Kinemage of the C-alpha trace (Angstrom):
@kinemage 1
@onewidth
@group {chain A} dominant
@subgroup {mainchain}
@vectorlist {calphas} color= white
{ca met a 1} P 116.997 84.612 14.490
{ca ala a 2} L 115.447 86.692 17.256
{ca arg a 3} L 113.020 84.920 19.571
{ca val a 4} L 109.796 86.872 20.058
{ca tyr a 5} L 107.501 86.240 23.010
{ca leu a 6} L 103.855 87.196 22.510
{ca gln a 7} L 101.312 88.095 25.137
{ca pro a 8} L 98.044 86.092 25.145
{ca gln a 9} L 96.170 89.016 23.566
{ca leu a 10} L 98.206 88.567 20.332
{ca arg a 11} L 98.092 84.807 20.101
{ca asp a 12} L 94.823 84.634 18.247
{ca leu a 13} L 96.841 85.748 15.188
{ca thr a 14} L 99.711 83.319 15.762
{ca met a 15} L 97.552 80.166 16.022
{ca gly a 16} L 98.229 80.095 19.689
{ca ala a 17} L 102.037 80.313 19.518
{ca ala a 18} L 103.463 82.070 22.556
{ca glu a 19} L 106.949 82.426 21.020
{ca val a 20} L 108.261 82.515 17.432
{ca glu a 21} L 111.598 83.112 15.752
{ca val a 22} L 112.004 85.749 13.037
{ca gly a 23} L 114.806 87.647 11.327
{ca gly a 24} L 115.439 91.340 11.388
{ca thr a 25} L 118.063 93.842 12.560
{ca thr a 26} L 115.610 96.469 13.856
{ca leu a 27} L 112.305 96.179 15.691
{ca arg a 28} L 110.569 97.497 12.557
{ca glu a 29} L 112.048 94.643 10.509
{ca val a 30} L 111.097 92.045 13.114
{ca ile a 31} L 107.535 93.283 13.164
{ca ala a 32} L 107.421 93.199 9.333
{ca glu a 33} L 108.603 89.578 9.437
{ca leu a 34} L 106.020 88.782 12.070
{ca asp a 35} L 103.335 90.300 9.881
{ca arg a 36} L 104.444 88.263 6.861
{ca ala a 37} L 104.074 85.081 8.922
{ca tyr a 38} L 100.998 86.198 10.840
{ca pro a 39} L 98.979 88.800 8.879
{ca gly a 40} L 97.376 91.464 11.057
{ca leu a 41} L 99.997 91.404 13.796
{ca ala a 42} L 101.621 94.634 12.683
{ca arg a 43} L 98.277 96.467 12.920
{ca arg a 44} L 98.187 95.635 16.618
{ca leu a 45} L 101.806 96.485 17.321
{ca val a 46} L 102.414 99.573 15.108
{ca tyr a 47} L 100.682 102.915 14.903
{ca gly a 48} L 102.093 105.482 12.470
{ca asp a 49} L 105.877 105.538 12.847
{ca gly a 50} L 105.942 103.972 16.311
{ca leu a 51} L 104.662 101.263 18.552
{ca ser a 52} L 100.955 101.332 19.238
{ca pro a 53} L 99.841 103.248 22.285
{ca gly a 54} L 99.712 100.845 25.154
{ca ile a 55} L 102.479 98.569 23.796
{ca ala a 56} L 106.069 98.474 24.963
{ca ala a 57} L 108.898 96.337 23.604
{ca ser a 58} L 111.617 94.796 25.705
{ca ile a 59} L 114.740 93.666 23.883
{ca asp a 60} L 117.131 91.514 25.850
{ca gly a 61} L 115.567 92.564 29.127
{ca thr a 62} L 115.582 96.292 28.472
{ca val a 63} L 112.447 98.279 27.533
{ca thr a 64} L 113.530 100.233 24.496
{ca ala a 65} L 113.049 103.979 24.127
{ca arg a 66} L 114.124 103.808 20.438
{ca gly a 67} L 110.816 102.325 19.312
{ca leu a 68} L 110.866 100.730 15.850
{ca leu a 69} L 114.438 101.799 15.286
{ca ala a 70} L 115.752 99.681 18.184
{ca ala a 71} L 118.527 97.330 17.188
{ca val a 72} L 117.884 93.635 17.330
{ca ala a 73} L 120.672 90.999 17.360
{ca ala a 74} L 120.336 87.575 15.814
{ca asp a 75} L 120.092 86.029 19.323
{ca ser a 76} L 117.858 88.728 20.889
{ca glu a 77} L 114.816 88.004 22.969
{ca ile a 78} L 111.917 90.354 22.341
{ca his a 79} L 108.822 90.733 24.491
{ca phe a 80} L 105.804 92.815 23.508
{ca leu a 81} L 104.212 94.059 26.703
{ca pro a 82} L 101.355 96.269 27.830
{ca ala a 83} L 102.917 99.721 28.419
{ca ile a 84} L 102.691 100.863 32.027
{ca gly a 85} L 102.086 104.482 32.862
{ca gly a 86} L 102.246 106.128 36.161
{ca gly a 87} L 101.830 109.372 37.821
């Protein structure tokens, strides 16, 4: 199962858990599993067909550009982070 690390802003929905393990082969499936375990989490992470504005996902140390379609391995580490813009 993938290990998901959650920022403090999301922990009110996970009863304070900073990391959890869930199944899934894509980021969309992982978020669906998270939402089953912690209802309301998907509303904070997903907007339409993509990640919510202001949220980035790092899978195994790489910020994904594939969004919810990004592949997740059984031993992946996933971090949901505030997206950083620049200019």
